[in-house]
Backbone bond lengths (Angstrom), bond angles and torsions (degrees), N, CA, C in turn:
res aa  C-N    CA-C-N  psi(-1)  N-CA   C-N-CA  omega(-1)  CA-C   N-CA-C  phi
1 X - - - 1.461 - - 1.528 108.83 -
2 X 1.298 117.99 126.33 1.491 121.66 -177.32 1.528 111.54 -70.91
3 X 1.333 112.77 137.38 1.472 117.34 177.39 1.525 111.32 -72.08
4 X 1.370 111.73 142.46 1.463 117.64 177.13 1.528 109.34 -76.67
5 X 1.319 115.19 130.21 1.471 118.42 178.07 1.530 110.21 -82.14
6 X 1.402 113.19 134.01 1.470 118.70 176.85 1.516 109.99 -73.02
7 X 1.357 112.67 136.75 1.463 117.15 177.26 1.548 110.23 -76.11
8 X 1.298 115.33 135.50 1.469 119.51 176.00 1.527 109.90 -78.59
9 X 1.388 112.96 134.40 1.465 116.59 177.60 1.520 109.88 -69.30
10 X 1.290 114.82 137.27 1.469 116.74 -179.15 1.530 111.42 -66.36
11 X 1.303 117.19 136.46 1.475 122.69 177.23 1.517 108.30 -76.66
12 X 1.368 117.81 131.51 1.463 119.36 -179.97 1.522 111.15 -57.79
13 X 1.281 113.89 138.32 1.455 119.55 178.21 1.519 111.40 -80.60
14 X 1.309 115.68 -174.00 1.470 121.78 -178.91 1.517 110.65 -59.36
15 X 1.334 116.12 -41.52 1.462 120.21 -179.31 1.526 111.12 -63.11
16 X 1.328 115.85 -39.84 1.468 120.13 179.46 1.520 112.07 -63.09
17 X 1.350 115.15 -46.32 1.469 118.79 178.14 1.530 111.93 -61.85
18 X 1.296 116.34 -38.44 1.464 120.49 179.15 1.523 111.20 -63.10
19 X 1.358 115.54 -41.06 1.471 119.41 178.93 1.528 111.24 -64.41
20 X 1.346 115.61 -41.25 1.463 119.78 179.28 1.535 111.53 -62.76
21 X 1.334 115.46 -45.03 1.465 119.73 179.66 1.527 111.66 -63.92
22 X 1.335 116.05 -40.34 1.460 120.09 178.59 1.520 111.16 -63.41
23 X 1.347 116.34 -41.04 1.463 120.88 179.23 1.533 110.78 -63.68
24 X 1.349 115.88 -43.09 1.473 120.35 179.18 1.524 111.47 -63.18
25 X 1.358 115.50 -41.71 1.463 119.85 179.79 1.524 111.55 -63.76
26 X 1.347 115.53 -44.57 1.462 119.64 179.78 1.535 111.15 -62.90
27 X 1.352 115.65 -39.69 1.467 119.72 178.04 1.526 111.20 -62.27
28 X 1.338 116.18 -42.53 1.462 121.69 179.62 1.532 111.41 -63.35
29 X 1.341 115.79 -45.19 1.457 120.04 179.84 1.522 111.98 -64.82
30 X 1.343 115.63 -37.72 1.471 119.59 178.55 1.528 110.35 -64.67
31 X 1.337 116.46 -40.08 1.465 120.36 178.52 1.534 111.02 -64.11
32 X 1.358 116.70 -42.14 1.467 120.13 177.72 1.525 111.55 -60.92
33 X 1.333 116.89 -40.67 1.466 120.79 -178.80 1.528 110.94 -65.55
34 X 1.364 115.75 -41.24 1.469 120.03 -179.35 1.528 110.57 -66.46
35 X 1.346 116.76 -38.49 1.457 121.56 -174.75 1.528 113.28 -91.50
36 X 1.342 117.91 4.68 1.461 120.26 -177.32 1.532 110.59 -61.82
37 X 1.345 118.62 145.78 1.479 120.13 175.79 1.524 110.35 -68.52
38 X 1.308 115.05 133.97 1.464 120.08 -179.49 1.523 108.27 -86.28
39 X 1.335 116.55 124.98 1.467 120.99 178.68 1.518 109.87 -83.30
40 X 1.347 113.80 116.58 1.462 118.63 177.13 1.519 108.05 -90.35
41 X 1.324 118.90 122.98 1.465 119.63 -179.76 1.522 111.17 -60.45
42 X 1.345 117.84 139.61 1.483 119.81 -178.52 1.514 111.56 -59.60
43 X 1.334 114.25 139.17 1.464 120.06 -179.29 1.522 109.04 -73.45
44 X 1.295 116.15 122.77 1.459 120.92 178.38 1.520 109.41 -76.12
45 X 1.322 115.38 125.25 1.453 120.06 -179.26 1.522 108.33 -83.49
46 X 1.296 115.51 122.09 1.456 120.27 -179.39 1.523 109.40 -81.81
47 X 1.319 116.45 121.38 1.454 119.65 -179.68 1.521 110.21 -78.05
48 X 1.315 116.06 141.30 1.463 118.17 179.38 1.506 111.10 -67.68
49 X 1.342 118.02 146.73 1.463 119.53 175.44 1.519 110.03 -64.09
50 X 1.315 115.47 147.58 1.463 120.01 -174.17 1.524 110.52 -92.14
51 X 1.324 115.00 110.94 1.462 121.09 173.53 1.519 107.32 -130.99
52 X 1.319 115.62 84.85 1.459 120.73 -173.35 1.524 109.68 -99.53
53 X 1.333 115.21 135.05 1.459 119.17 170.59 1.515 106.64 -73.88
54 X 1.312 116.12 114.52 1.453 121.27 -171.28 1.519 112.31 -109.24
55 X 1.326 114.32 152.53 1.452 119.04 172.88 1.525 109.17 -71.23
56 X 1.336 116.18 -33.04 1.451 120.53 178.81 1.521 108.34 -119.40
57 X 1.313 117.89 136.81 1.455 120.50 178.08 1.519 108.75 -86.73
58 X 1.323 115.69 105.66 1.448 120.29 177.39 1.516 107.80 -156.83
59 X 1.317 115.19 160.06 1.463 119.67 -177.27 1.520 109.70 -70.83
60 X 1.334 115.33 143.79 1.459 120.09 176.51 1.517 108.60 -62.74
61 X 1.327 116.32 135.81 1.452 120.38 -179.40 1.525 112.69 94.81
62 X 1.346 117.87 -17.12 1.458 120.46 176.27 1.519 108.40 -77.21
63 X 1.313 118.76 118.29 1.464 119.33 -175.44 1.519 112.16 -65.74
64 X 1.332 114.59 145.11 1.452 118.50 173.84 1.521 108.86 -65.94
65 X 1.305 116.49 151.26 1.457 120.01 174.50 1.517 107.19 -76.20
66 X 1.310 116.65 106.37 1.450 120.85 -177.16 1.527 108.78 -101.50
67 X 1.321 119.12 120.92 1.467 119.97 179.69 1.514 110.49 -68.35
68 X 1.325 116.55 154.98 1.455 118.23 173.10 1.516 106.83 -62.78
69 X 1.344 118.22 125.06 1.457 120.02 -168.31 1.515 113.62 -68.54
70 X 1.327 117.06 122.97 1.463 119.72 172.88 1.517 109.69 -77.60
71 X 1.294 116.70 -176.36 1.467 119.90 176.52 1.513 109.23 -60.05
72 X 1.358 115.14 142.91 1.464 119.87 -176.97 1.523 111.05 -60.47
73 X 1.325 116.65 -36.96 1.464 120.08 -179.27 1.523 109.49 -84.96
74 X 1.324 115.96 125.70 1.461 120.87 179.78 1.528 108.84 -128.67
75 X 1.311 115.57 136.88 1.463 119.73 178.83 1.508 112.46 63.94
76 X 1.343 117.47 27.57 1.461 120.58 178.28 1.510 114.56 82.39
77 X 1.349 118.10 -9.93 1.466 121.06 179.68 1.529 109.66 -109.97
78 X 1.323 117.75 136.51 1.468 119.02 176.09 1.532 111.15 -72.70
79 X 1.327 115.73 146.84 1.464 119.87 175.38 1.521 109.98 -71.81
80 X 1.311 115.84 146.77 1.470 120.66 177.48 1.518 108.74 -154.70
81 X 1.319 115.45 156.68 1.465 119.60 178.25 1.520 109.99 -141.80
82 X 1.333 115.88 142.34 1.474 121.97 179.13 1.522 108.41 -119.86
83 X 1.324 115.64 128.77 1.463 122.38 178.33 1.525 108.99 -113.08
84 X 1.323 116.38 131.57 1.472 121.02 174.04 1.524 107.38 -102.13
85 X 1.328 115.74 114.36 1.475 123.18 -177.00 1.529 112.11 -85.76
86 X 1.333 115.35 176.42 1.480 124.05 171.24 1.524 113.32 60.96
87 X 1.319 116.53 29.17 1.466 120.22 -178.31 1.527 111.38 -76.54
88 X 1.364 114.43 158.76 1.460 121.07 176.40 1.516 114.25 104.26
89 X 1.345 117.05 10.53 1.465 119.67 -174.02 1.536 114.29 -117.79
90 X 1.332 116.96 -31.26 1.478 120.57 -175.03 1.525 109.57 -130.34
91 X 1.330 117.51 84.54 1.475 120.39 -172.08 1.525 114.70 -55.57
92 X 1.324 117.63 -45.95 1.472 119.03 -174.32 1.526 110.86 -64.75
93 X 1.329 118.08 -41.02 1.459 121.61 178.73 1.529 110.95 -72.36
94 X 1.313 116.57 -43.97 1.467 120.24 -174.94 1.532 111.77 -66.19
95 X 1.331 116.88 -33.76 1.475 119.48 178.25 1.531 111.65 -65.27
96 X 1.327 116.80 -25.99 1.473 119.73 177.99 1.526 111.07 -66.90
97 X 1.337 117.25 -29.55 1.466 120.50 175.60 1.532 110.18 -67.94
98 X 1.342 116.77 -32.58 1.466 120.22 177.20 1.534 111.17 -63.23
99 X 1.331 116.41 -26.10 1.475 120.74 -174.47 1.525 113.14 -94.84
100 X 1.325 118.07 8.80 1.461 121.00 -176.89 1.530 113.74 -73.77
101 X 1.322 116.91 -16.54 1.467 121.70 -175.37 1.522 111.04 60.78
102 X 1.332 114.74 38.49 1.466 122.70 174.74 1.533 106.16 -126.27
103 X 1.341 119.03 133.68 1.472 120.45 -178.72 1.530 112.47 -72.97
104 X 1.314 115.39 79.48 1.461 121.77 179.65 1.532 110.43 -88.07
105 X 1.335 115.59 169.16 1.461 123.36 171.26 1.522 106.70 -119.12
106 X 1.329 117.12 147.25 1.466 119.90 -176.69 1.530 110.26 -124.82
107 X 1.343 115.22 123.60 1.469 121.77 -179.20 1.523 108.51 -104.79
108 X 1.334 116.04 116.19 1.460 122.38 -172.96 1.537 111.76 -100.08
109 X 1.338 114.82 133.33 1.465 119.80 170.41 1.528 108.20 -64.97
110 X 1.324 118.88 128.59 1.469 120.41 -170.91 1.526 114.61 -57.43
111 X 1.343 116.57 -35.91 1.459 118.33 -172.60 1.526 113.17 -114.89
112 X 1.338 116.14 20.75 1.467 119.58 174.34 1.533 108.54 -69.47
113 X 1.335 117.62 151.19 1.475 120.06 -170.41 1.525 115.36 -62.90
114 X 1.339 118.74 -27.18 1.464 120.35 -175.51 1.531 112.72 -113.84
115 X 1.334 116.58 15.75 1.469 120.33 -175.50 1.523 112.71 -60.12
116 X 1.317 118.04 -51.74 1.474 119.95 -174.93 1.530 110.78 -60.86
117 X 1.309 115.88 -46.07 1.467 120.99 -178.02 1.531 111.12 -62.98
118 X 1.332 116.80 -48.63 1.459 120.24 -174.96 1.524 112.48 -76.25
119 X 1.331 117.48 -30.98 1.473 119.80 177.23 1.523 110.32 -65.58
120 X 1.325 116.34 -42.05 1.470 119.62 177.01 1.536 110.69 -63.00
121 X 1.332 115.10 -41.17 1.462 119.48 -179.69 1.522 110.89 -65.51
122 X 1.334 116.51 -42.64 1.468 120.43 178.79 1.529 110.13 -60.14
123 X 1.327 116.15 -43.79 1.464 120.67 178.81 1.535 110.98 -62.16
124 X 1.331 116.30 -44.20 1.473 120.47 -179.29 1.531 111.43 -62.39
125 X 1.342 115.67 -30.08 1.475 119.64 -179.97 1.534 112.01 -86.08
126 X 1.330 116.54 0.80 1.460 120.23 174.63 1.510 115.87 94.02
127 X 1.337 118.10 10.81 1.468 121.29 179.11 1.531 110.34 -89.57
128 X 1.323 115.43 155.80 1.458 119.79 176.92 1.533 109.19 -87.74
129 X 1.330 115.06 137.96 1.466 122.09 -175.64 1.533 109.62 -110.02
130 X 1.335 115.74 133.83 1.469 122.32 175.91 1.526 109.42 -122.04
131 X 1.326 115.04 161.07 1.463 121.63 173.59 1.529 107.44 -97.66
132 X 1.319 116.26 127.44 1.473 122.58 -179.06 1.531 106.73 -99.10
133 X 1.332 116.42 87.94 1.469 122.30 -169.35 1.526 110.96 -78.12
134 X 1.343 118.30 122.58 1.472 120.13 179.77 1.533 110.99 -74.95
135 X 1.332 116.22 121.54 1.462 121.82 179.62 1.526 110.70 -119.85
136 X 1.307 114.71 156.78 1.469 122.97 -176.32 1.533 110.97 -61.34
137 X 1.340 115.17 124.92 1.474 120.28 176.87 1.526 111.36 -103.63
138 X 1.335 116.53 -5.61 1.460 119.97 -179.67 1.511 113.61 75.74
139 X 1.345 116.92 13.06 1.472 119.97 -178.49 1.530 112.95 -109.14
140 X 1.337 116.26 6.64 1.466 120.27 178.47 1.511 114.12 79.44
141 X 1.339 117.90 5.46 1.464 120.28 -179.85 1.528 109.63 -65.35
142 X 1.323 115.46 135.43 1.462 120.35 178.70 1.517 109.44 -107.13
143 X 1.311 115.10 113.05 1.462 122.02 178.71 1.524 106.99 -122.01
144 X 1.323 119.27 136.46 1.466 119.44 177.75 1.523 111.19 -55.13
145 X 1.331 115.04 130.13 1.459 120.03 178.78 1.515 114.78 81.98
146 X 1.342 117.42 12.70 1.464 120.84 -178.70 1.524 111.05 -58.47
147 X 1.325 116.55 134.55 1.471 121.87 175.39 1.520 107.38 -101.04
148 X 1.325 114.69 118.62 1.467 121.72 -169.79 1.525 111.61 -102.58
149 X 1.322 114.95 156.71 1.465 120.99 174.59 1.527 112.13 -69.21
150 X 1.322 117.24 -13.66 1.469 120.38 178.59 1.533 111.94 -80.54
151 X 1.317 117.13 -10.55 1.469 120.72 -175.99 1.527 111.29 -83.67
152 X 1.329 115.02 148.84 1.448 121.18 176.07 1.521 111.73 -84.81
153 X 1.317 115.00 178.29 1.463 122.00 -174.04 1.526 112.98 -56.13
154 X 1.341 116.75 -51.10 1.465 119.68 -176.00 1.532 111.87 -63.73
155 X 1.351 115.39 -39.38 1.464 118.02 -178.98 1.528 111.05 -69.11
156 X 1.335 117.23 -39.79 1.469 120.10 177.42 1.519 110.01 -59.41
157 X 1.320 117.09 -48.04 1.470 120.35 -176.99 1.531 111.38 -66.71
158 X 1.322 116.14 -36.51 1.470 119.28 177.81 1.524 110.51 -66.10
159 X 1.338 117.14 -42.40 1.474 120.70 179.32 1.531 111.31 -63.39
160 X 1.335 116.40 -38.69 1.467 119.82 178.23 1.524 109.70 -62.63
161 X 1.314 116.57 -46.84 1.469 120.92 -179.00 1.531 110.88 -63.47
162 X 1.328 117.05 -41.64 1.464 120.23 179.47 1.533 110.92 -64.36
163 X 1.337 116.65 -38.70 1.469 120.73 178.30 1.526 110.33 -62.18
164 X 1.322 116.27 -42.66 1.466 120.38 -179.27 1.520 110.79 -67.12
165 X 1.324 116.77 -38.98 1.467 120.55 177.89 1.529 111.92 -62.56
166 X 1.334 116.07 -26.33 1.466 120.31 -175.05 1.529 113.44 -79.88
167 X 1.341 117.49 -10.94 1.472 120.47 -175.89 1.531 109.30 -117.99
168 X 1.326 117.86 105.20 1.465 120.41 -178.88 1.529 112.60 -62.78
169 X 1.328 115.71 141.53 1.462 124.44 172.36 1.531 114.32 65.81
170 X 1.336 117.27 19.03 1.467 119.21 177.29 1.525 110.09 -72.44
171 X 1.328 116.19 143.58 1.466 121.52 177.75 1.532 111.56 -123.60
172 X 1.328 116.36 -7.18 1.453 120.60 179.72 1.514 110.14 -156.22
173 X 1.318 116.26 -177.68 1.466 120.34 -177.28 1.523 110.30 -148.61
174 X 1.328 114.74 155.91 1.460 122.22 165.32 1.523 106.28 -140.76
175 X 1.329 119.01 -170.64 1.465 117.48 -176.54 1.522 113.05 -125.95
176 X 1.329 113.04 152.25 1.459 123.54 175.31 1.519 107.45 -98.46
177 X 1.349 116.88 127.40 1.462 121.45 -176.17 1.540 108.94 58.31
178 X 1.348 117.74 -125.82 1.469 120.51 171.21 1.509 116.74 81.77
179 X 1.344 118.38 17.46 1.456 119.16 -176.99 1.531 112.98 -62.15
180 X 1.329 117.80 -38.87 1.478 120.62 178.62 1.529 110.53 -76.46
181 X 1.317 115.91 -42.67 1.462 120.78 -176.33 1.526 110.86 -59.53
182 X 1.341 116.58 -46.47 1.467 119.98 -173.90 1.528 112.81 -80.10
183 X 1.329 117.19 3.16 1.467 120.89 169.23 1.526 110.81 -93.49
184 X 1.337 116.87 -10.43 1.458 122.14 -176.42 1.533 109.25 -96.72
185 X 1.343 116.01 116.19 1.463 121.28 -174.33 1.526 112.48 -62.90
186 X 1.343 116.29 -43.00 1.469 120.47 -174.47 1.525 110.92 -67.22
187 X 1.343 116.96 -51.52 1.470 120.06 -178.13 1.532 111.95 -66.05
188 X 1.333 116.22 -37.09 1.463 119.11 177.85 1.521 110.50 -64.54
189 X 1.315 116.82 -37.63 1.475 119.25 177.23 1.528 110.78 -63.13
190 X 1.346 117.70 -43.66 1.475 119.91 178.70 1.531 110.53 -59.81
191 X 1.334 115.86 -43.01 1.473 120.77 178.85 1.522 110.82 -59.54
192 X 1.336 116.48 -51.93 1.459 120.28 -173.36 1.527 112.24 -74.48
193 X 1.322 117.58 -26.37 1.470 119.32 173.90 1.528 110.56 -61.25
194 X 1.329 116.42 -41.07 1.463 119.60 179.67 1.526 111.05 -71.78
195 X 1.335 116.90 -37.92 1.472 120.57 175.36 1.533 109.74 -59.43
196 X 1.321 116.67 -45.12 1.465 120.88 -179.97 1.527 111.22 -65.88
197 X 1.346 116.62 -39.56 1.467 120.50 -179.63 1.524 111.58 -62.48
198 X 1.325 117.25 -28.64 1.462 121.83 -179.50 1.529 111.97 -92.64
199 X 1.361 115.73 4.13 1.466 121.53 177.84 1.531 112.02 60.89
200 X 1.328 116.57 39.26 1.453 122.69 173.04 1.528 108.40 -97.65
201 X 1.328 116.61 159.83 1.460 120.34 166.41 1.529 107.77 -97.13
202 X 1.333 116.67 170.04 1.464 120.14 -178.54 1.521 109.80 -134.92
203 X 1.326 114.83 139.95 1.465 120.97 174.01 1.525 107.27 -114.32
204 X 1.321 115.59 117.44 1.462 120.53 178.28 1.529 108.65 -74.50
205 X 1.324 116.16 113.50 1.473 120.02 -179.94 1.522 112.41 -70.01
206 X 1.339 116.99 -13.66 1.467 123.68 178.00 1.526 111.33 50.72
207 X 1.327 115.14 61.12 1.461 120.11 176.44 1.530 111.33 -85.55
208 X 1.330 116.65 1.47 1.458 122.42 172.85 1.530 108.39 -146.36
209 X 1.342 117.50 142.27 1.473 118.64 177.06 1.527 112.13 -69.40
210 X 1.343 116.98 -14.64 1.475 120.92 -179.27 1.532 112.07 -97.23
211 X 1.312 117.33 24.08 1.455 120.69 -179.71 1.535 111.26 -59.97
212 X 1.336 116.02 141.09 1.469 120.84 176.44 1.534 110.97 -106.88
213 X 1.341 116.75 5.88 1.474 120.41 -177.91 1.531 111.87 -55.96
214 X 1.345 120.41 -50.61 1.471 118.90 -178.93 1.530 112.59 -58.54
215 X 1.326 117.02 -42.17 1.469 121.01 -178.55 1.528 110.93 -62.13
216 X 1.341 116.34 -46.23 1.466 120.51 -178.40 1.530 110.21 -69.40
217 X 1.332 117.28 -43.05 1.462 120.78 -179.62 1.526 111.15 -60.41
218 X 1.320 117.70 -40.01 1.462 121.29 178.16 1.527 111.03 -63.13
219 X 1.332 116.19 -42.18 1.468 119.82 178.72 1.518 111.64 -62.93
220 X 1.330 116.40 -36.41 1.471 120.90 -177.94 1.530 112.48 -84.32
221 X 1.331 117.40 -11.31 1.463 120.08 -174.33 1.516 112.35 70.38
222 X 1.344 116.00 29.80 1.466 121.48 -177.60 1.529 110.07 -88.87
223 X 1.330 119.25 124.36 1.466 120.54 176.38 1.537 110.87 -60.69
224 X 1.329 116.74 129.76 1.464 119.35 -177.10 1.522 110.18 -152.11
225 X 1.327 114.38 165.37 1.464 122.51 172.70 1.527 106.96 -139.10
226 X 1.324 115.99 167.59 1.465 120.82 -179.51 1.523 110.42 -123.86
227 X 1.316 115.07 136.52 1.472 120.37 174.69 1.518 109.76 -65.24
228 X 1.344 115.80 132.28 1.464 119.92 178.64 1.520 112.26 -106.03
229 X 1.353 116.78 -29.85 1.476 119.85 -176.28 1.524 109.85 -138.19
230 X 1.343 116.13 134.03 1.465 121.22 165.45 1.530 106.33 -93.32
231 X 1.313 116.73 118.84 1.460 119.96 -175.12 1.517 113.43 -69.83
232 X 1.339 116.16 -39.04 1.472 119.00 -172.48 1.523 112.36 -125.56
233 X 1.340 115.15 38.74 1.475 118.69 173.90 1.529 109.58 -58.55
234 X 1.331 114.63 -37.33 1.470 120.99 169.58 1.526 106.20 -108.68
235 X 1.334 117.91 103.74 1.473 120.45 -170.82 1.528 114.11 -78.80
236 X 1.328 115.18 63.03 1.462 121.85 175.84 1.521 107.99 -129.82
237 X 1.325 117.01 144.80 1.468 120.86 -174.48 1.521 112.79 -52.87
238 X 1.333 116.34 -49.53 1.468 120.02 -177.12 1.530 110.98 -60.94
239 X 1.339 116.50 -40.03 1.469 120.75 -178.41 1.531 111.25 -70.15
240 X 1.335 116.40 -37.04 1.472 119.71 179.58 1.534 109.69 -68.07
241 X 1.314 117.14 -37.95 1.464 120.57 176.88 1.531 110.80 -63.46
242 X 1.329 116.43 -40.97 1.478 119.84 176.42 1.528 110.56 -62.33
243 X 1.338 115.63 -40.91 1.467 119.86 179.58 1.527 110.91 -64.07
244 X 1.344 116.85 -38.45 1.467 120.19 177.29 1.532 111.21 -64.78
245 X 1.326 116.80 -38.88 1.465 120.10 177.36 1.535 110.15 -64.25
246 X 1.326 116.29 -40.47 1.475 119.95 178.22 1.531 110.44 -64.87
247 X 1.321 115.99 -38.39 1.466 122.31 177.64 1.537 110.66 -60.79
248 X 1.330 116.45 -47.79 1.466 120.89 178.63 1.527 110.56 -61.92
249 X 1.328 115.91 -44.52 1.473 121.23 -178.89 1.533 110.94 -61.48
250 X 1.338 117.20 -45.65 1.470 120.77 -179.23 1.527 111.23 -65.58
251 X 1.322 116.33 -40.44 1.473 119.99 178.80 1.528 110.40 -62.10
252 X 1.334 117.05 -42.56 1.463 120.55 179.32 1.527 111.41 -68.06
253 X 1.320 115.75 -38.29 1.465 120.57 -177.36 1.533 112.11 -73.71
254 X 1.334 116.73 -41.10 1.459 121.30 -172.70 1.531 113.94 -101.92
255 X 1.341 116.72 -3.53 1.454 119.58 -179.89 1.512 113.88 85.04
256 X 1.322 117.67 6.51 1.465 121.96 179.00 1.511 110.13 163.00
257 X 1.341 116.77 154.79 1.461 120.67 179.78 1.523 109.97 -160.19
258 X 1.336 114.46 154.37 1.469 122.29 177.15 1.525 108.36 -116.23
259 X 1.327 116.40 132.17 1.466 121.63 175.34 1.514 108.96 -120.71
260 X 1.331 115.22 149.12 1.468 121.55 177.78 1.521 108.58 -125.07
261 X 1.334 115.22 132.53 1.459 121.85 174.18 1.517 110.21 -128.40
262 X 1.321 115.92 -173.35 1.464 120.95 -176.64 1.522 109.89 -136.27
263 X 1.326 117.43 156.18 1.467 119.80 -177.63 1.529 112.37 -75.44
264 X 1.326 114.89 75.29 1.466 122.24 178.30 1.517 108.76 -114.61
265 X 1.300 115.81 149.81 1.465 120.21 -179.30 1.529 111.01 -60.72
266 X 1.328 117.17 -39.07 1.464 120.30 -178.69 1.530 110.38 -68.37
267 X 1.328 117.85 -37.18 1.468 121.10 177.70 1.524 110.03 -65.31
268 X 1.321 116.21 -40.66 1.467 121.49 177.95 1.531 110.64 -60.10
269 X 1.343 116.74 -46.01 1.468 120.76 -178.45 1.522 111.34 -60.79
270 X 1.341 116.13 -43.69 1.466 119.56 -178.04 1.524 110.89 -68.18
271 X 1.327 117.85 -41.29 1.463 120.31 178.74 1.527 110.91 -63.71
272 X 1.335 116.59 -37.70 1.468 120.10 176.27 1.531 110.68 -62.21
273 X 1.325 115.26 -44.55 1.466 120.23 -176.94 1.530 112.20 -70.73
274 X 1.343 117.21 -32.66 1.461 121.18 -171.91 1.530 113.83 -104.81
275 X 1.334 117.44 4.43 1.475 117.81 -173.32 1.530 111.91 -63.86
276 X 1.341 117.07 -33.55 1.467 119.94 178.28 1.523 111.01 -62.08
277 X 1.324 116.71 -46.33 1.468 121.07 179.54 1.524 110.81 -65.11
278 X 1.339 116.70 -41.18 1.474 120.22 178.85 1.525 110.82 -58.88
279 X 1.330 116.14 -46.23 1.460 119.62 -176.29 1.529 112.02 -75.82
280 X 1.325 116.51 -21.83 1.464 120.34 175.08 1.524 111.14 -73.09
281 X 1.341 115.90 -39.17 1.467 120.68 -173.42 1.531 113.51 -92.32
282 X 1.346 116.97 -28.60 1.466 120.47 -171.59 1.522 111.66 -125.59
283 X 1.299 115.94 154.69 1.470 120.76 169.38 1.524 106.77 -100.12
284 X 1.327 116.46 94.03 1.457 121.68 -177.81 1.531 109.35 -76.27
285 X 1.325 115.71 127.69 1.467 121.26 -175.60 1.522 109.72 -134.67
286 X 1.345 118.09 164.12 1.466 120.25 172.62 1.530 110.71 -61.11
287 X 1.311 115.80 155.04 1.472 120.66 -177.55 1.524 111.80 -58.54
288 X 1.341 117.09 -39.16 1.470 119.74 -178.69 1.529 111.16 -63.86
289 X 1.323 117.04 -38.62 1.472 121.12 178.32 1.522 109.72 -67.15
290 X 1.332 116.28 -43.29 1.469 120.35 178.31 1.527 110.58 -56.62
291 X 1.335 116.53 -45.01 1.469 120.49 -178.09 1.527 110.87 -69.29
292 X 1.325 117.47 -39.36 1.467 120.39 177.32 1.520 111.55 -59.30
293 X 1.327 116.14 -35.34 1.473 120.44 -176.32 1.535 113.17 -85.23
294 X 1.334 117.06 -25.55 1.470 119.09 -171.96 1.518 114.23 -112.42
295 X 1.336 117.10 -22.95 1.471 119.94 -176.42 1.521 109.75 -76.80
296 X 1.332 115.11 136.58 1.448 120.19 177.03 1.524 108.99 -113.01
297 X 1.338 116.03 122.55 1.468 119.33 178.06 1.530 109.05 -64.93
298 X 1.359 117.54 131.77 1.470 119.16 -178.53 1.530 111.84 -67.81
């Protein structure tokens, strides 16, 4: 009996191979589409409405009437201003600075426990109030309300506005720490754009020699001043007295100067002891007056 021959399966032709390849390609593309990363639109940060307790009642954005600046030195004495930073933490000590009978300025940490109470009190006693905005120093320090270099534009501006809302009667700002932040042109611009939008002035605390605050402020037309002396960088009586002498010398030499101190018992003692000499040699004024007299619009 003859064996039955097996039929050979037909080999797919060119058209068959093309169909198979097309099917495989379509399957691959469909899988890529299903597994594609979904882009979530960035969450828009809603800025809080601005309701600031102001020293002057005027609409936000309305420029202050700034006189054409006369010479910084008036009546034979150079203008000068002293800012006490880090306020809002030690009520009993900080109130003693209010009683010095020296026209100081007080910069309050926005979220310190006694900021609202003491800022209102400082304003009632006739002192100028500033916001002491915590900025990234690159040292890992955690301060409530810290504005970091990792934040985007909207978050930076929202944090600035929230900090200002937290300090009653503030008319200007400076910064806490911030050595890394104020070296960054982009983030510093976002910060100062919001300061300018709220019609505040700014005092560059100069916590780094590479600060870009003056450069950015000039571009924005933002009134500003720069710290020239830290009074109590070395918190010892002899060192603070030397710093005060340097402050007087710089003010006389340059026609004006800004000094920054801190609410320390030793700083209080030296200011009490030296207030007569300070007022004899300098015309101590609020920070806003100092800037009105010394700042030149570009």
